[in-house]
Short mmCIF file of the C-alpha atoms (twelve columns), coordinates in Angstrom:
data_MODEL
# 
_entry.id   MODEL 
# 
loop_
_atom_site.group_PDB 
_atom_site.id 
_atom_site.type_symbol 
_atom_site.label_atom_id 
_atom_site.label_alt_id 
_atom_site.label_comp_id 
_atom_site.label_asym_id 
_atom_site.label_seq_id 
_atom_site.Cartn_x 
_atom_site.Cartn_y 
_atom_site.Cartn_z 
_atom_site.pdbx_PDB_model_num 
ATOM 1  C CA . MET A 1  -0.071  -0.002  0.075  1 
ATOM 2  C CA . VAL A 2  2.938   2.415   0.731  1 
ATOM 3  C CA . GLU A 3  4.361   1.528   -2.705 1 
ATOM 4  C CA . ALA A 4  1.027   2.675   -4.089 1 
ATOM 5  C CA . GLY A 5  1.217   5.982   -2.456 1 
ATOM 6  C CA . LEU A 6  -0.287  5.691   1.044  1 
ATOM 7  C CA . THR A 7  1.808   6.909   3.959  1 
ATOM 8  C CA . ALA A 8  2.883   4.265   6.493  1 
ATOM 9  C CA . ALA A 9  0.142   5.503   8.852  1 
ATOM 10 C CA . GLU A 10 -2.529  5.279   6.197  1 
ATOM 11 C CA . ALA A 11 -1.576  1.793   5.217  1 
ATOM 12 C CA . LEU A 12 -1.547  0.718   8.792  1 
ATOM 13 C CA . ARG A 13 -4.878  1.996   9.449  1 
ATOM 14 C CA . THR A 14 -6.269  0.481   6.126  1 
ATOM 15 C CA . ALA A 15 -4.969  -2.959  7.203  1 
ATOM 16 C CA . THR A 16 -6.042  -2.698  10.948 1 
ATOM 17 C CA . VAL A 17 -8.597  -0.195  12.215 1 
ATOM 18 C CA . ASN A 18 -10.649 -0.038  8.960  1 
ATOM 19 C CA . PRO A 19 -11.465 -3.640  8.727  1 
ATOM 20 C CA . ALA A 20 -12.406 -3.581  12.366 1 
ATOM 21 C CA . ARG A 21 -14.808 -0.963  11.813 1 
ATOM 22 C CA . LEU A 22 -16.226 -2.561  8.655  1 
ATOM 23 C CA . PHE A 23 -16.971 -5.619  10.790 1 
ATOM 24 C CA . ALA A 24 -18.582 -3.461  13.479 1 
ATOM 25 C CA . SER A 25 -16.028 -4.159  16.194 1 
ATOM 26 C CA . GLN A 26 -17.014 -1.474  18.792 1 
ATOM 27 C CA . ALA A 27 -13.625 -1.604  20.512 1 
ATOM 28 C CA . ALA A 28 -11.584 -1.338  17.400 1 
ATOM 29 C CA . GLY A 29 -8.292  0.285   18.045 1 
ATOM 30 C CA . THR A 30 -8.345  0.113   21.859 1 
ATOM 31 C CA . VAL A 31 -6.231  -1.530  24.392 1 
ATOM 32 C CA . ALA A 32 -7.915  -1.565  27.821 1 
ATOM 33 C CA . ALA A 33 -8.677  -3.989  30.762 1 
ATOM 34 C CA . GLY A 34 -11.544 -6.343  29.624 1 
ATOM 35 C CA . GLN A 35 -11.116 -5.565  25.904 1 
ATOM 36 C CA . ARG A 36 -10.345 -8.563  23.687 1 
ATOM 37 C CA . ALA A 37 -7.041  -7.683  21.930 1 
ATOM 38 C CA . ASP A 38 -4.560  -9.527  19.688 1 
ATOM 39 C CA . LEU A 39 -1.404  -7.313  19.523 1 
ATOM 40 C CA . LEU A 40 1.865   -7.208  17.726 1 
ATOM 41 C CA . LEU A 41 4.776   -5.913  19.836 1 
ATOM 42 C CA . LEU A 42 7.354   -4.473  17.623 1 
ATOM 43 C CA . ASP A 43 11.019  -3.383  17.792 1 
ATOM 44 C CA . ALA A 44 10.557  -0.204  16.083 1 
ATOM 45 C CA . ASN A 45 7.783   2.268   15.074 1 
ATOM 46 C CA . PRO A 46 5.898   1.179   11.824 1 
ATOM 47 C CA . VAL A 47 4.701   4.757   11.370 1 
ATOM 48 C CA . MET A 48 8.359   5.869   10.768 1 
ATOM 49 C CA . ASP A 49 8.895   3.067   8.184  1 
ATOM 50 C CA . VAL A 50 6.167   0.526   7.395  1 
ATOM 51 C CA . ARG A 51 8.919   -2.086  6.963  1 
ATOM 52 C CA . ASN A 52 9.175   -1.941  10.836 1 
ATOM 53 C CA . SER A 53 5.962   -3.844  11.002 1 
ATOM 54 C CA . GLN A 54 8.019   -7.013  10.233 1 
ATOM 55 C CA . ARG A 55 10.296  -6.465  13.353 1 
ATOM 56 C CA . ILE A 56 8.065   -8.498  15.597 1 
ATOM 57 C CA . ARG A 57 9.299   -8.981  19.072 1 
ATOM 58 C CA . GLY A 58 6.216   -10.663 20.521 1 
ATOM 59 C CA . VAL A 59 2.483   -11.309 20.033 1 
ATOM 60 C CA . VAL A 60 -0.417  -11.362 22.418 1 
ATOM 61 C CA . LEU A 61 -2.939  -13.851 21.078 1 
ATOM 62 C CA . ARG A 62 -6.182  -14.561 22.840 1 
ATOM 63 C CA . GLY A 63 -4.649  -13.401 26.135 1 
ATOM 64 C CA . ARG A 64 -1.427  -15.415 25.699 1 
ATOM 65 C CA . PHE A 65 2.044   -13.793 25.249 1 
ATOM 66 C CA . LEU A 66 4.240   -15.392 22.837 1 
ATOM 67 C CA . ASN A 67 7.869   -13.974 22.721 1 
ATOM 68 C CA . ARG A 68 10.228  -14.068 19.837 1 
ATOM 69 C CA . LYS A 69 11.703  -17.437 20.699 1 
ATOM 70 C CA . SER A 70 8.155   -19.057 20.956 1 
ATOM 71 C CA . LEU A 71 7.163   -17.521 17.645 1 
ATOM 72 C CA . ASP A 72 10.385  -18.834 16.013 1 
ATOM 73 C CA . GLU A 73 9.632   -22.295 17.346 1 
ATOM 74 C CA . LEU A 74 6.064   -22.136 16.061 1 
ATOM 75 C CA . LEU A 75 7.358   -21.071 12.598 1 
ATOM 76 C CA . GLN A 76 9.905   -23.817 12.622 1 
ATOM 77 C CA . ALA A 77 7.246   -26.449 13.519 1 
ATOM 78 C CA . ALA A 78 5.063   -25.240 10.772 1 
ATOM 79 C CA . ARG A 79 7.814   -25.500 8.150  1 
ATOM 80 C CA . LEU A 80 8.521   -29.094 9.268  1 
ATOM 81 C CA . ALA A 81 4.968   -30.063 9.114  1 
ATOM 82 C CA . GLU A 82 4.689   -28.553 5.759  1 
ATOM 83 C CA . SER A 83 7.577   -30.358 4.460  1 
ATOM 84 C CA . ASN A 84 6.369   -33.833 5.721  1 
# 
């Protein structure tokens, strides 16, 4: 999307907040106690450079924190399963 002319912030909104609004998620874009949130924790600000969205340090998925090591192990397991 950035290559097509959007700013990094516009591209991020288009990929995250806008779909949540489309599907009527009332809490779209909020992080607060009691809210359901899946989050990416990044090493650098993606608004400064959208490629920073690939610098994933961790993920909160359904209330469970997965650090970089856990993510790498999951990716490796998926690759092994795919090759078998």
